[in-house]
TIZADO-605030 format. One record per residue (C-alpha): residue in three letters; x negated, y, z. Coordinates in steps of 0.001 Angstrom, whole numbers, plus 500000, padded with zeros to 6 digits. Last residue first. Example, Ala and Ser with C-alpha at 12.3 -4.5 7.8 and 13.67 -1.06 7.14 Angstrom:
BEGIN
ser486330498940507140
ala487700495500507800
# end
This chain:
BEGIN
leu302036705546730387
ala305384703716730312
asn304446700493732093
gly302881702237735073
ile305783704686735021
ala308314701865735388
his306423700049738122
gly306035703184740189
glu309732703886739728
his310583700338740816
ile308315700562743846
ala309691703873745115
val313296703027744231
met313118699778746187
leu311507701501749158
asn314307704025749611
arg315217707589748702
pro313528710962749062
ala313628712731745677
met310703713183743260
cys308171713225746089
asp310015710260747584
gly309312707920744707
ile307874709184741465
leu306730712518740024
his305057712510736598
cys302504714973735205
asp301258715258731624
ile299066718267732408
asp299887721963731891
ala302191722085734916
leu299482720790737253
ser299610723657739772
ser303384723359740147
ala303210719612740723
leu300695719755743542
glu303215721000746106
asp305496717971745724
arg306007716777749308
val309760716258749254
ser311809716971752364
arg313334714119754332
pro316646713444756044
thr316045712789759749
ala314478710345762169
tyr313757712143765435
val311852711546768644
leu312463713742771690
leu310060713150774558
glu309935713602778342
val313639714164778860
glu314346714804782529
gly317973715678781819
val320537714661779207
glu323261717231778671
thr326732716969777151
thr328743719365774991
arg332337719042773817
lys332752719962770132
ser335684717500769844
phe334659715974766507
val330887716357766212
asp330450715785769949
glu327763718171771136
tyr324193717770772369
arg321999719344775047
leu318556717965775798
met317034719179779062
gly313308718803779663
his312776722552779941
glu314621723168776653
phe315862720872773894
ser318849722343772061
leu321901721471769974
pro321616717756769256
arg324342716047767226
val327070713635768362
gly329347710977766831
thr327660708007768456
val325894707633771795
ile323824704499772200
glu322085703877775536
val319174701479775058
gly319371698757777699
leu316841696460776091
ser319477693752775532
arg321738696339773913
leu318964697423771576
arg318058693836770675
arg321589692578770012
his322654695655768082
ile319568695451765872
gly320039691714765370
ile323587692229764126
ala322245694954761825
ser319993692333760234
cys322989690338759042
tyr324989693417758016
asn322306694983755836
val320795698157757275
ala321590701680756073
gln324644701897758335
ala322562700932761347
ile324595702940763890
gln328250703821764304
thr330450706928764373
arg327818709067762701
pro326107712068764270
thr323577709825766015
ile322166709686769537
leu319876707048771017
val319137707403774723
val316126705584776153
arg315467705282779888
ala312461703969781789
tyr310157704694778879
ala307429702708777118
ala309002699397776082
ala312307701121775315
leu310437703608773123
ala309018700798770994
glu312469699260770645
ala313912702626769598
thr311126702930767038
ala312181699554765623
tyr315654701090765444
thr314386703906763227
ala312402701488761063
ala315582699542760274
thr317195702568758628
his320046704668760062
asp318499708083759214
his319956710865761353
asp319046708963764502
tyr317898711321767259
leu315908709258769732
val315805710512773325
ala313104709467775777
thr313546709494779546
gly310891709214782217
gly308208706663782967
asn305129708703782182
pro304644707768778565
ala301268708072776791
pro301852709776773464
ala302534707600770409
glu300015708001767624
arg300942707007764104
ala304239705317764976
tyr305329708431766899
glu304375710641763961
arg306475708484761662
thr309412708520764074
ser309209712306764030
leu307850713930767148
met309125716432769757
pro307492717560772989
gly309627720228774657
asp310117723913773913
thr313107723763771628
val315964726178771152
asp318875726334768698
leu317930722958767248
pro317975722237763509
pro316277718805763729
lys312769718848762261
arg312718717609758695
met311023714304757936
asp308227714508755406
ser308040713195751851
gly305968711102749490
thr302858712013747559
ala303487709706744618
leu302318712124741946
val301292710424738714
val298832712363736566
ala298173711922732860
asp295272712461730458
ala292979713206733380
asp289791715208732914
leu288501713904736267
ala287594717425737402
arg291197718406736840
ile292275716094739672
ser289649717431742084
glu290673721001741230
ala294413720405741594
ser293705718953744997
ala293682715372746233
arg293384714609749943
glu290483712248750388
gly290472709421752918
leu290733706972750057
arg289264707611746628
phe290020704295744999
his288955703332741480
val291483700849740070
gly289663697913738492
phe292336695367737697
gln291533693113740658
glu291295696078743025
ala294791697215742027
leu296053693646742331
arg294741693355745883
tyr296124696776746757
gln299594695761745564
trp299527692613747714
ala298378694581750771
pro300982697255750029
val303762694636750302
lys302315692471753078
ala302442695434755458
val306229694993755586
glu305748691889757747
ala304598693952760748
arg308123695337761295
gly309152693467764464
pro308012696200766832
leu306490699180764981
arg303012699185763467
ala304314698057760059
glu306303701281759825
leu303052703232759767
gly301786701191756832
leu305089701776755055
lys304502705504755542
gly301436705278753320
gly300351701745752529
val296647702153751860
lys294080702985754527
glu291538705798754639
ser294430708222754571
ala294811711058752059
gly294903708545749220
phe293688709335745720
leu293919706690742984
thr291752706703739879
val292929704637736924
arg291208703828733631
his294024702345731539
gly293893698747730320
arg297446697547730908
ala296433696025734240
ala295205699480735257
ala298627701013734605
val300346698225736572
trp297883698496739444
ala298162702273739734
ala301928702642739381
glu302533700017742064
leu299952701549744403
gly301477704999743955
ala305012703873744761
pro303954701590747655
gly301877704281749377
ala298423705291748196
gly299360708746746900
val297960710669743954
val297546708610740802
val295113709817738141
ile295127708208734698
glu292433708410732019
arg293853706713728943
pro293468703410727115
ser295191703378723686
ala297906700929722682
ala298239699842726308
pro298270696103726948
ala301678694754728051
pro301997694121731790
gln302464690399732567
trp305686688450733105
gly305292684698733586
ser308852684160734725
glu310831687400734562
asp311010687590730757
pro314813687311730451
ala315287689696733409
gly316999688416736554
leu314537690127738913
his311996692104736883
pro311460694915739442
asn310505692407742161
his309427694080745412
phe312588696031746125
glu314800693033745370
ala318197693424743720
leu321239691150743534
pro324174692835741823
lys326461694839744134
gly329358693477746216
ala328083695012749470
his327074691524750599
val325113691285747356
glu323002694348748149
gly322564693513751825
trp321224690085750961
cys318558691687748757
trp317427694040751529
asn317151691047753850
asp313953692252755591
phe312351688872754956
val308914690146753882
ser308772688116750683
pro305344688008749121
arg304487688214745418
ile302498685011744945
asp299030685827743615
ala297301684551746775
ala298831681124746121
arg296943680874742842
gly295727677267743105
asp297766676040740147
arg300491674376742210
ala301025677455744376
lys301235679736741337
asn303570677367739506
ala305857677040742518
phe306136680754743303
asp306730681715739674
ala310182683236740329
asp308587685559742871
ser310508687748745297
ile313795685928744734
leu311913682650745103
ala310609683667748527
arg314101684829749464
thr315755681512748630
met313152678990749758
gly314794675608750424
val312169672974751192
leu312994669360750365
asp312314666158752330
gly312513667864755718
tyr310812668319759069
gly308597665312758358
glu305140666669759138
arg303889666733755538
ile307133668098754105
val307546671058756449
lys303769671587756598
glu303587671950752812
ala306350674566752962
leu304345676502755564
glu301243676530753383
pro303310677250750276
thr304513680469751917
gly307915681985752638
ile310015679686754796
arg312502681956756551
gly315394679448756626
leu315514676087754882
ala314972672369755400
met316627670159752776
val317363666595753893
pro317019663482751752
ile319368660640752783
gly317228658083754623
gly319561657461757548
ala320624661066757964
ala320231661155761746
glu316437661425761648
arg316740664111758995
met319219665993761188
arg316619666033764000
arg313963667210761569
his316319669930760379
leu316946671158763893
asp313190671385764472
ile312974673267761183
phe315278676011762411
pro312988678973763102
ala310914678580759921
glu308732681621760681
pro309671683431763862
phe312746685650763749
his312401689446763700
met311438689264760021
asp314950688157759066
pro316887684953759606
val319403684622756735
his322358682663758141
thr321059683134761692
glu322390686697761876
leu325804685285760952
ser325991684174764597
glu327960687334765430
ser330901685743763591
phe330720685001759885
asn329155681588760424
gly325800680357761665
gln323118678050760323
gly322358676580756924
tyr321629672853756649
ala321133670907753453
leu322069667251752912
tyr321216665002749983
asp322753662156747978
leu326224661895749516
thr328596659056748556
gly327197656155750587
leu329698656611753400
thr327420655668756312
ala325352658862756034
leu328499660925756528
his328985659486760015
arg325367660024761045
thr325471663600759754
ile328694664381761587
arg327195662994764803
glu324035665084764342
ala326056668185763602
thr328046667607766776
asp324869667302768856
val323363670394767247
asp326438672523767836
ile329410672717765507
gly331881674987767248
gly333162675164770812
ala331007678148771674
val329697679722768488
gly326301679374766783
glu327308677054763967
asp324265674866764566
ala323167672243762040
pro325594673923759687
met326655672350756394
lys325428672029752797
leu326505668841751062
gly325060667102748022
val326534664988745224
ile324178663971742411
phe325660662281739324
asp323965659005738398
ala326728656666739600
gly329583658283737748
cys331415661570737583
arg335012660562738328
ser334415657977741062
arg331622659982742682
ile333608663215742600
gln336577661430744191
ala334407659958746939
ala332766663327747681
thr336155665017747995
glu337631662232750141
glu334739662239752608
val334394666001752701
phe338099666395753489
arg337926663492755965
val335152665090758041
arg337590666663760525
gly339638663481760843
glu336638661295761655
leu335448663896764147
ser338793663580765893
gly341676666036765576
gly342014667241762031
phe342495666135758411
arg344770663196759318
asp347307665528760936
thr346870667353764254
arg345046670397762949
thr342999672544765319
asn340069673004762955
ser338245676297763521
trp336218675672766686
pro336320671878766177
ser334207672530763067
leu334241670224760045
phe337393671557758355
gln336503675236758772
thr332975674418757666
ile334521673029754457
leu336468676249753907
tyr333656678739754516
gly332122679467757915
his328500679768756845
ala328138676144755633
gly330217673520753806
his329340674409750241
leu329714671093748400
glu326693670704746143
val327090669465742597
gly325097667303740216
ser322863666976737179
phe324565669783735270
gly324849669112731537
cys328134670778730587
his330113667536730887
glu328808667173734447
leu329888670735735205
arg333413670059733994
val333637666856736022
ala332456668677739148
val335152671291738588
ser337773668528738481
ala336397666967741670
tyr336687670210743637
ala340230670769742310
asp341304667203743153
val340269667688746768
leu342014671061746620
arg345334669452745614
glu344998666998748510
ile344519669921750862
asp347560671796749579
gly349637668617749887
thr348557668188753502
ser349738671729754077
met347336674615754207
val347765677228756914
his348242680687755399
pro345414682771756739
val345119685331759551
thr342665688040758506
trp340418689156761370
ser337973690489758730
leu334802688868760085
pro336032686197762520
asp338804684982760164
pro341867684540762314
gln342848681110763684
asp345910679643761928
ser344357676339760931
val342634674914757845
gly342928678207756076
met344286679709752909
pro343930683349751953
ser346459684025749190
arg345324686167746289
thr342032686851748010
pro341810689442750737
his338933691886750295
trp335137691712750387
leu334104688773752523
gln337428687318753639
gln336979683810755043
arg340261681960755513
gly339270679336752948
pro336110680545751251
his336137677920748466
trp332923676927746821
leu331303674292744602
gln327550674765744222
gly326265673555740860
val323115671411740763
leu320401671875738145
cys317269669689738174
ala314141671395736853
gly312044670515733791
ala312405673700731744
gly315093672100729564
glu317040671276732730
val317179674944733648
gly317816676540730269
ala320008673745728908
ala322048673682732107
ala322552677447732003
arg323497677297728318
arg326063674576729010
phe327450676516731981
gly327858679609729825
asp329637677617727123
leu331982676035729658
asn332716679324731387
val336212679956730000
asp337358676341730494
asp339138676670733826
tyr338417675558737415
gly334772676588737476
thr335203680304737863
val332380682791738304
ile332268685177741265
ala331267688629739949
gly334881689755739629
his335717689633743324
ala336759687229746091
leu338122684588743734
ala338772681518745890
glu342566681494745485
pro342095680749741788
asp340456677423742742
val337034675780742547
ala335025679014742543
ile331369678502741647
ile328899679713744276
glu325328680309743172
ser323542677563741326
val321340675049743114
ile317904674547741579
leu315710671554742413
gly312056671378741315
thr310917675009741055
gly308117675442738500
gly308431679070737377
his310254677961734222
ala312986676605736496
arg312962679803738562
ala313312681875735389
ser316149679657734146
leu318288680352737214
phe318005684136736984
asp318308684052733193
ile321648682229733350
trp323356684799735571
arg321590687511733522
glu323107686117730341
thr326546686284731904
val328874683643733347
arg332413684952733655
asn334516685992736642
gly334933689422735000
ser331186689783735254
gly328721687380736832
tyr325407688753738070
asn326763688907741623
thr323506687211742621
leu324588684773745343
thr321752682336745853
ala322476678617746223
pro319292677078747570
leu316268677163745256
ala314337674010746005
ile310640673148746220
arg309967669437746862
asn308413668619743508
arg309200667026740130
ile312676665778741073
glu313267662169739959
arg316943661514739300
asn318697658254740191
arg320197659495743456
ile317594662003744565
arg314070660729743911
ile311206662873745143
pro308071664015743366
ser304948665141745247
phe304161668820744898
leu304910669819748470
his303075666783749804
pro299941667437747756
phe299612671140748576
arg295958671962747835
met295740669630744843
# end
């Protein structure tokens, strides 16, 4: 076996886990009306069928005060007992171990204030600035019982254990951290006081659920705020908890809902596995209690290293398992190259943080009943299919159609696949996105797609193939800004990525009418090439199309590079090196002089010229050439048409 350490079993409490791959708790928002749904169950079951060893459910509310919105499922009443039983049967029946994550946000307000935000102390929530009601000793004792009561329900439903969510600034973090816990009673003060809530909760669960029931804890190894849980404090907490004998594994997730939230889901700008050194240190402090290492671990090779070299006993792989439910089976069976890659851009996190159901641009079957093991259904009758456009939409349509048995020819104007995504991959910190078209191209080659790259398709060249159907995935172009006058050098961000002109040390201006991550990667590239970079946008803030965690990194990098950010303005003219812009509210004008280059990211125009000349053919427009949108729509539409042809 190529990954012998990763696929060695491990014993947690009295349960043998078949391998070291774990799904950490993953918020899906697939619940509805605070109830378990089929999709909630299907998401977990798919990863069990895909070979994952340990599966932690998403958050389960332990108290009515913990309900942030309707997609959070309740564990404190009996309405979800049937759903929990079916989830346990699906996961445990597929050979995985199911653990339920018990959650209370405390003062933390993610979406809107809960019925009565309760906190350990009176410090405001760092995200919403909500000041909570400070819990009395009686309130705390009631919550200890609430956690244990939910654990009992889950045990009766067939769950193998529970995990106490003590990371990311939620209630248990608020107890553990000296930054948030200023209590003077027995639940505050010294380290022993701050860990008492965990100690009493774990002890009560153990006494009520029995010796075989798994009890885990997720906590920070580094909270990322001055005066909070740093590595030394986390190590001391770990050593103390290890002496209690009530915890069966420990997992470590970094940051809280301050600016350190960026470390909660480290994106592609972080190195791979940025926190495993912390996890190894926690493992040494844990006294033999298994430790889960997690954070930007996306390949079986890296996961194998984590186990082999002693960074952790389990490997948590949330985003990798969102991208591919069959990650474990493919790695075990020698098909690691078939694993649908995660590029760690945090698109999926942004969806759930906005209160929407979990979605992944590269996995159209996420949460579907047939997600694990899905294969395209054979076509009833093979057809001649022409796809125009070798970007992610066209590649997806081509490989799926070919996998179904169609004869597929794909035209690409460039000699390389990837389209605009390939250009984005050239920008600082965006190289990971190239994995998406590379994976699609590999499948297209595997299923026999005939590529005509470096050839711009025409109606004549398409007709010459006697196509039964044509898929146009020709993309879009950025519009030039509507300037009154322009006589200076001006490029779109895509043109700049393709061939940036040689700078001469002056000023570059970036007009941001786009707000995507690629735009800010362009700003970083400009900052490396020009003495001064001014970013202007008509909105009152930047990065509104970027998930909150990754947006924190954008602000940090641009400010560190000295990029000047001017919000609420639009450009008027660019003449003789002078860019003039106006405030969208006050209409005051300002000028920036000695501008060597204006780069723009703007709303796009479709590139659909071929459609009108192919009106007599079964012709389908997908992705940006249908309407300019985002990468998820491009891939999902390509996938849908590949299955429909």
